[in-house]
N, C-alpha and C positions, 0 to 999 in steps of 0.2 A: 717502349712500352710504358703506359701510364698506370700508376698505382692508384686504385680508387677503391678503398675498402669500405664496405657498408657496415656501419656500426649497429649493434643490437638496438632494437626499437626502443629500449627503456633509457638509452643514452640520450641526453638532451644537450642543448647548447650550453646550459649551465650546470650539467650533471655528468661527470666523468667517472662516476663510481665504478663502472665496469672495469676501468683500468686497474682497480685493486686486484682484480683476478690474476694479474700478471706480476710476479715478484720482480723486484728491481734487478736481482742477481742473475736473471735469465731472460730469454725472449726479448732482448733489447731491440733487435731490429723490428720486431712486431710492435713493440710499444712505440718506436719512433714512427713506424708506418701508420699506426693508428693516429698518432698526433698529427702527422702530415695530413692524413685524410681529414681529420676533424677540422684543420685550418684551411681545407679546400686547396692544398698545395699539391700540384702534380709533379712527380719526380721522374725524369727520364731514366731509362735503363742505363746502368753504369757497371763498371767492373766490380766484382765481389769485394776486393779490398777497399776501393773507394767508397762503395756503398756502406761497408762496415764502418769505415772511418766516419762518414757522415752520420750514420745512425748513432755511433758512440758519442760523436761530438754533440749531436742533438740531445741525446739522452742526458749526458752530463750537464750540458748547458741548460737543459729544461728540467733537470731533476728537481730544482726548487719549485719550478712551476707545477710539475706533475704532482709533487707532494702537497702543494697548496691547493690544487684543484680537487684532489681526493679529499683533503680535509674540508674543502669548501663544498663538497657534494651536499646539495640542498633539496629539501622537500618543503612543500607548503605546510605550515603549521598554523593553527588557530590559537591566537593569544587572547584569552577571554578575560575581560575586566569586570564582568558583572553588569549591574544596572548603571546606566549612565548618570554622571554626577551633576550634570547641568544640561541645558537645552540648546546651546549653541553648537550646531553640527560642525562649523569651521573650527571652533576652539577644540572640540573633541578630536577631530581629524589631526590637527596640529600637535595635540599631545600625543597621539599615536606615533606620528613621525618622530617626535622628540624622544620618545621612549626608545624606539628602534635605533635611532641615531647614536644614542648613548652606548648601544651595544656594538653596532657595526662600524662606528667611527665617523660617520658623516651623514648630513641630511640628504645629500645627493644620492648616496647608496641606499639610504633607507627608502627613499622615493622609488628607486628602481625595484627594490625588494618587496614592497607592500603590494599585495594583490587586491585586497578589500579593506576599507575602513568601515566598521560597524558603528553607527553614530545616531540612530534614530530610536530603535526599540531597546537597544542595550549598547554597551561599550566594548569594543575589542577590535582586532584587526587580524587578517590572514596575511602571512608573509612567507617568502621563500627563505628558509633558515637552515643553517647547519645544525647538527645536534648540539654542539657547544654553544652556539648562539641561543638556541631554544632553552638550554639549561640556564644561561645567564639571565634571560628574560623571566624564566620561572621564578628566579630568586628575588626579583625586584619587588618592592612593596607595592600593593595595589593589584598585582597580577594574581587572578584566581587560579589559573591553570594554563599550561601550554601543551597542546596535544596535536599530533599529526592529523592532517587532513584524511578523510576516508571516502569511500565510494558507496552509494546506495543503488538499489535496483528498482525498476518499475514493478509494481505489483499487477426505454424501447417502446415499441408500439403498444405493448401490453402491460409493462411493469407498473405504470402509474395508475392504470385502471385497477390492477391487482391490489395496489396499495390504498385504494378508496379515493383516489384524486381524479376521478373522471372529470373531463372539461365540461361534460353535459349536465353535471349536477350543480344546481344553483346554490347549495348550502354547505359545500365542504370547505376545508381549509384553503384550498387553491383559490376559490372564488372570494372567500372572506379576506384573504390577504392581498387581494388584487394581483394574484400570481407572483407575489414577491417584488412588486414594483418598488424601485428605490433602494433595494438591497444590493450590496456589492459583494460578489463572490470572487475571491482570489483563487486561482488554480495554479498549483506548482506541478509542472509536468513537462512534456516535450514540445510545448508551444501550441500553435493553432493554425488551421487552414481557414483564413478569414473569408474566402469566397463562398464557403458553404452557406446554403440557405438557412442553416440553423442559427446563423449569427446575423440574420437580418434585423435591423432596428426599426422596421416599419411599425408605426403605432406607438413607439416609445416617446416619452417626454424628454425634457432636458437631462443632461448629465447631472447627478446629485451635486449641489453646490459645495458640499464638504470634501469632494474628491480632490486630492492633491497629486494624483499620480500622473504618469506621462505614457505616451506611445513612442517607441524608439524605432526609427527606420533601421533597415539592415538589408542583408542580401535577399532579394525578391520579397521585401516587405516595406511598403511605403506607408508611413504612419498616417499621412493625410488621406490616403485612398482606403487603407485596410482597417483603420479604426473608425468607429462610428459610435452611436448612442448605445449599442450593445457591448461591443468590445471597446471599453473606455480606457484601458491600460494594457500595455504590452512591453515587457522588458525581457532581456536575456542575460544569463550569468554563465560564463564559461571558463574564466581564468583559473579557478580552482581545479576544474576537471582537466584543462589542457596541461597544467603543471604535473598532474599525475599521469596523464595519458602519454605524454612525451612526444607526441607527433602532431602535425597539423591535422585539422579536420579533413575528412573526405579522403583519408589514406586507406581506409578499409573499403569493403565493397558497398557499405551503406552510405547513401547520399545524406548530406546534412547542410543546413543553411545557417550562417552566422547571423541569425536574426530571430524574431519570435515565430517565424514560419515553421510549421510542424512537418518534418520529414518522416516521421514514424507513424502517426495516426492516433497514438495513445492519448495524447493531450487533447486533440480535437474531440475524440470520443468522450472523454470524461467531462470536458467543458460543455459539450452539447447535452450530455445526460443531466448535467446539474441545471443548466439554464438556457438550453436551446429553444429557439422559437418553433411555433407550429409548422410542420411540413406535411402536407397530405400526400396520399397515394405513394407511400414508401414501402419497400419490402426488401428482403435480402434473397436475390435470385428467385423471387416469387414466394418466398417464405415469410411468415409473420407480417402479412400486409396490414396497412392502416396509416394512421397519422402518428408521427413521432414528435416528441417535444421534450424539453427538460422539465425537471420538477418545479422550477420557478421561471416560467417562460418570460416574465417581464423583469427579472433581476438583471443586473449588469455584470459583466465579466472583466476581471483584471488578470492578465496572463503573465505568469512569471515562469519563463522557460529555464528550468534548472537541470533538466535531463536531456541527454544527447544520444543520438541514434548510432550508438557504438556498442557492440557486444549486447544487443537486445535492448539497450537503454540503461545509461549509467548516469548517476547524479552525485555531485560532490557535496560533502557537508559544508565546505567553505562557501560554496556557492549558495546553498540552501539558506545558511545563516544570513547571507547578504540579502537574499530575497525576503526572509522574515523581517529584517531590519527595515527594508524599504516598504514592504507591504503594511507594516504598522504605521509608518509615516503617511503612506498614501491614503488610508482611511478605509480599508476593507472591513466588511462586517463578518465574513466567514472565510476560512481558508480550507481548501480541499486538497489533500495530499494522498495520491495513490502511489505511495513510495514506501519502501521498507529496506531493511538491511538483512541481517541473517542471525541465527542462533549460534553462539551465545550472544546476548544483547549487551549493549553498553549500559552503564548506570544512568540514572535520570539526569545527572549533573555532568556528564562526560560529553564534551562538545563534538566528539567523533560521531555521536548520534545525530547531531545537528537538529533533528526534529524535536526531541524532547526539550532542549534548551531554547530554541527558537519559539516553540509553541508556548512555553512558560511565560515568556514576555508578551506574546500576543494575547494569551487568555487573561493576563494581568490587566490588559487594557480593554477587555470586554469582547475580544474577537474569539469566536468558537472555532476550534481547529479540529478537522475531521480527517481521520486517517484510516487506511485499511489495516486489517488484522493480519495480513500476508496470506500466501498461497501454499503453505507447508503442511496442510491437513492431510489426513484426519489424525495425525499423531498428536498426543497431548503435549501441552507446554510449549507449543510452537507459535503462540500468538505474539505479535510484535506491536510496537507503539503503545506501551503498557503504562505510561505516566497517567496518573489519575486526572490530570487537567485535560487530557486528550480524549475525544470522542472516537472510540475504536469500533470499526464496522466489520462484521462477518458477512459472508455471502450466502444467499439461498437461491433455490430455483423458484419458479412461480408457477401459476397454473397454465402453462403452455408447454406443448411438446410437439415434435417433428416425427411422427411414426412413419416407418418406411417398410412397406410390405416385401416380404421375402417368400416367394412361392416356389416350392419344390416340385419336382417332376411327378410326385404322387398326389399333387393338388393340395397338399397341406400348406397353409399360409401362416408365417410367424411375422410378428411386427418387431423390427429392429428400430434403432434411432440413427438418423443421419441428416445431413444437409445436402441431399442429392437431388438436383434439379437438371442434370444434363440429360443426354440421350438415354431413354429407358433401355435397359438390358433385357431383351427377350430370352427365351429359354436357351441357355448355353450350358456347356458341360461344367460340372461342379467337382472340384478336387481338394483333397486334403493331403499335404505332403507327408509321407511317412518314411521313416528311415529304417534301414535294415539293422539287425543287431539286437541288443538287449533293451534299447530304449527307442521304440518306434515312433514316439511322439516328439523326439528331439527335433526333427526337421520341420515341425509344424508350429514352432514358437515364433511369434509374430516378429520380435525384435531381432531374430537370427534365422530368418527363413532361408531354407536351402531348396532351390527350386530347379527342376528340370524343365528348360524352356520348351522342349518338344511336348511334354505332358501338359504344360500350363497354357500355351498359346491358345488364345480365343476362349479361355475358360475363366470361371470365377473361383477364387481360392478361399478356403477357410483356414483360419489360423487362431491360436489361443495365446493369451498373454496374461501374466499376473501383474504386469505393470499398469498402474492407474494413469500415468501421464501420457499425453498425447504422442510422444515420441515413438512409442511402439506402433501406433496406427500409421503414422506418416512414413516411417522407415519401411514397414511391410508394404505399403501402397507403392513406394518407389521400386521395390524389388519385384513386386507383381507385374507393374507396368513394364519394367525392363525385360521381363521374361515373356512379354506378349499377352499377359493376362487382361481381362476386360472388367474385372471387379473384385472386391474383397469383402469378406465377412469376418469381423473380429469379434471373438468371444472373450469378454473381459469382465471384471468386476463392475457392476452397474454404476454409471455416472451420467448426469445429464448434460454435462458440458461438452459441446460439439464444435467441431471446426470442419469445413469441407476439405476434401483432399484436393490437391492442385490439379488444374485442368478439368474440373468437374468429374474426376474419376470417382466412381462409386465405391465408397467405403462405409459399410453399414455395421454398427455396433449392436451386439446382442449380449445377454448375460450367458454365464456358463451353462445354465440349464438348456436354454434354446440352442446354444452352440453344440452341446453334447447330443441333442436330439437330431440336429442336422448332421453331425458326425456319424451317428448310427445309421441315418438314411444313406450316407455315402458308402459306408462299409457293407450295407446290405443290398446294394444295387450295382449291377455291372456298368450301367451308364447313367449315373446320377446327373440331374439337370436342375437348374434354378433360374428363376426370373426375378430381377430386381426392379421394383417400381419406384416412381417418384416419391419423394418425401411429401407428406401432407402437413398442414398446420391445424392443430386442435387447441382450443382454449376452454377455460372454465372447468366445470365438473366433468369427469370425475377426478381430475388431477389435483393433487395436494402438493403444497410446497415442501421442500426439504432443505436442510443445511447442506450446502455443496460439499462434495468430496474433498476438494482442495482447500476449503476455507480452514485457516489456522485455528487451533483450539486452545483453550485454557487447560489447566490453571496458568496463571501469570508466573513466569519463571523468575522474575525479580521479587515480586511481592505478592504471593498467593492469596493474601487476604484482600487484595484489590481486584475485584472481578474484571476480567477481560475475556472475550470482547464485551462491549457495552451493548451493542444493538446489531441487528441483522437487517439486510435489505437485498432485494434481488440483484444477483451478479452473475447469472448464467444465461448465455445466449442473448445478451442485450444488444438491441439494434440501436445504433446511433450514427451520427455523422463521423466521417474519418478523413484522413489525408488521401489524395489519389495515389500516394506512394505506399500505402498500407497494402501489403500483399494479399490481404483477404477482402479488399474493398470491392463493392459492386455498385457502380454509379454513385460514388461518393459516400456510401454507407458500409457499415460492416457489423457483424455480430461477433462480439467478444465476451469472454468470461474471465472472472476473477474478482477478488475483493477490490481490485482497481475500479470495477464497474459498480460495485455495491457502494463504494465511498461517495461518489457524486450523487447517488440517489439520496443519501442522507444529507449531504451538503444542500441539495435543492430543498429538502424538507426544513432544514435549519433556517434557510433563507425565508420560507413561508412563516415559520414561527417567529422569526426576528421582526418581520413586517407586521405580524399580529401583536407581538409583545416586545416592542423595541427596548424596554427597560429590563428584560430578563438577562441574567448573567449566563455565561457558557455552561456553568454547573446546573442552573435551573432548566436550561434547554436539554441538557443530557438527562436530568431527572425526569422531565416530562416524557421524554421518549422511552426511557427504560421502564418507568412505572405503568405506562399504558400499552406496551407492546403486546402483540399477539403471541401467546404461547400455544394456542390451538388455532387451527383453521376456523374461519367464521362458521363453518358448518359444525363445529364442535369436536372434529377429530384432531388428535394430537399431531404435532409436527415431528417428523423423523429427521435423523442426521445420516447422510450417506457415509459409508465406511465399510469395514469388513468385520462383522456384518453391519447392516443397517440397524440403527437403534433409535429409541425415543430420544429426542434432543433434550439437552439439559443446559443450564446457564453457561457451562464452559464451551458449549457449541454455538449458542446464540445470544448470550448475555441476557437481557431482559426478554428478548423475543424478536419477532419480525416487526419492523417500524410501523406504527399505526398513526399516520399524520393527523388524522381528525381527532383521535383520542388525545394526542399530545398537545393539540391547540387548546384543550380544555381539561387539564390533568387533575384538577381538584387541589392537590397538595404538591408542594415542591421541597425536595432535599437540596437546599442551596449551599454553595461554598464560595469562599473568597480566598485571597492570598494567605490569610491566617490558617486556613484549613491545609492548604498546601505546605505551608511551613511545618505544620503539625506532622504531616506525612514525612517531610524530609528530615525532621528531627528523629522520628521513629526509625527511619531507614539508617541512621547513624552518620549521616553527613555532617561534617564539622561546621561550627558556628560561622567561621570566616567565609567558607564557600557559600553557605545559605544566605549570609548578609550581602555578599556580592551579587548573588543571583537575584535577590529580591529588592536590592537598592535601600535596605533599611537595617539598622543594627538588630541582630537576632541572637538571642541567647536561649539555647534549648534548655528546657527544665532539667534539673539534676535528677529527678525521678522520671525515667523514660515514659512517655505517654503510650497509650495503646494504639496500635494501627487499627484495631477494630472500631475505634471511635471516630475515624475519619468519616465525615458526614455524606457518605455515598448513598445512592438509592438502591443499594444491594447490601446484603449481609453474608460474608464468607468467612467461615472459621476453619482454618486449615489444620489445626492441631488441638482439638478440644480433649482435655484430660480431667478437668474438674469444672464445677459450675463457674461460668463467666457471665458478666453483665456488661453490656455495651450500650452506648448512648447515641441517640439520633435527635435531630431537630427538624421539624417540618414547618413550612411556611404556607399559610392558606392563600391559594390563588383563585378561589372561587367566591361564592356568596359570603359576605361578611359574617353572618350569623349562621354558622354551620356546626353540626355535630358529626364526628366520625368515630366509628367503632372498629376495633381491631378484629380481623379474621385471620386465624392462624392455621396453616396447613404444615404441620411439623414434618421434618424429614424422619425417615424410619429410625426408630430407637432413640429419638431425641425428644425432650420435654422443652417446650418453649413458653415463656410467660412474658406479658407486657404490662408495664405500669407507667402511667395510667392506661387502661384499655379503652377509655372513652376520651376524645379530644373535643373541647368546647372552644369554638373560635367566636369572636365578636369584633366590633369595631376597634376595641381596645386590645384585644388579644389576636395577633396575627401570626405569632410564632409560638410553638409549644415543644418542650423537650419531653422525651419518653425514654424509658430504658427497656432493654430486652435481656432477659435472663435465659441462658441455655444450659441444659444438663443432658448427660447421656445416661441411658438406662442400662447400658452394658459397659464392661471394662475390658474392651478388646480393641485392637487396631482394626479399622475398617477402611474402605474407600470412601468417597464422597457420596452422601445421600442428599436429596434435594427436596425443598419444600418452598413455602413463601410466607411472607407477612404482608397483609393487605389492610388498608384503611378504606372504609366505605361510608358514604353518607346517604346511600340509597340510590344515588345518581352516578357518582364516581367510584371506581375501584382502583385504588392507588396501590399497586402490587409490587413488592420488592422480592426478588429472587433470594432464596436462603439456601446456602450450601454449607454442609457440616461434615468434617472428617474427624472421627475420634482416633487419637493416636497416643495410646498409653506408653508405648515405647517408641521414641522419636529416632529417626535415622541420623540425627545430628545433635550435638550438645546445644543446650539452650539455658539461658538464665531465667526464663519465665517459669 
């Protein structure tokens, strides 16, 4: 008999930590067998005494090895050294090897352990380290921090017209920017499906001369064939992920390619949303027909595959930091990341975040970094990617819907929402499963349906759920199908984010009111019947956009005085190109929802603004977007936020509002910032001088008197704990006509007195920047929630509006020195 023990999946060729589970004093034969298996030794069956002798001999002989291996159990750690000290990448890499060699004993071993060397945007390296080695490195001079690697998660035909960027208008920002021509958008995601028509380079000019990036060939990706004048760069980063995953790729059910090719579809969808070419006559199973394109159709794409098709999409911080490092060197103008982590958040200077640190170095070099707010809404304080240098994007619906008629046997018709384009369901029996006993509704809960196949076969089932997530719908649909049902009606809290059920199975969503009316019909008829008709597409009036149910909300859980999210864009039922391996694809396209879809909308808009204003900083671009955003629908109606219940949206739902690209192209005034402003923020947050100095690459001494976080020059004003009169400062830069006069317009929050000095700003050829102060008082001495208002500057043409959020807090929930 051959002994062939399968080790747990977390055990790696370099990682035998699992053996710590077995005490040396017992289970010796199991340890020996594990070690034999690990060395791929096959042992023939032998007498028990002989086997015991061999096991004991092996255990005692290998005891030193076993103890060494356990001690040497290693994980990838990121050794962050801050801003690079010189510009020679080879010297920087050598210094990393030398530093590690001093700890592990040789340069040869150091070379084997190093996963990445970060040498372009900043200095540092990722390496496989034991805890003791990591501790030794952390104690060396010049090392800012040593932290373990961590994993992150992945977060249309109508949307661009909705945002005012119709390709038929001759005067909008799309046309004035030549559709983003010459701007390079870097996308951190799951890769790209290069054969999609969305990435055609027809009509594009030469690749920008400043581009230093490369296309790398790999599995089913040929750099010569698959890159062109649209896809000008394609790299992939996996070493950090594999070290954590502990198994080869493609050992799960999900296919993956060791190359920039996209096996998931998420990366192709986001890239085509940001910069896809025009493709006519596209729809999703007949819904949402029209021409699809990206926000900046003539912009170029640089693909950085940092996320892998495992467990729904996983991204390693070590891999992302390497991608940031190389993207900075390559010469991108915009970085688009539809990636997040989870609550609680890492601090702004913790490399386990990966995004905050990498984006700081990118922004310091003039690269705008656009990130999703995450999909954990509608709960408060769930927004991610909260660093003030990041442009954080929430998701909204738009003026498009897919109403689906539900006709009852009494000829009453209700409109649900679905993506149902399969075979129409004529009048069939309609059933609501009811349980016997004290709770008759227990059997009709969607996520735990209990069905009698005899009663359900050939019928449509009604169920109710309090779950907002899609899982309740998909699980119910599978149960109904398995029982022989032909359709499903789900009554749930209203949300516009839709996905089709597999196999074109009709699953129509309604709210509780309509669901209850259908239930009353079932209970009052002996033979209730229903017909489910195909979904339709309607656009424009009377539909109003809303902040999406899933979109993560503020306040910011790290620094509530820093408004997050910053801006909102369409992220619900977005039609774009995808990978043929996407389980929702239809002829190469799919409709997806999430802040992942909203993020590339803003990335595309940023590319247009960069083409129009190449000298604008990332902070200036953020300011232009925030201060010109739509807080009301163009018809004048206010924007709502989905939730329980729906409510009027406020800055913690949508930041400045829904992105208004044409307004942002000509904002009037800008709230600009540079590295000094971000240092101000880092000092206020209490990070030490050495860490800040390493991050910025310049000696930093925070002032002895702590500055106020309220004075960070944001295009928003957020006061989380007003107890007494406070005065804060802002600086605006004129981005319009040289000789301009702006006057303050104040909409104070309820119970708040706001004054501005000066309340008139006079700009000229000599005066391009003006400081002003804002003084805020409460009329009441009670604890409240947040109330909202605005501070605007207008010259009669522009309305530069900053959201104002104030909470009075006479009794704080925590101690404070303020």
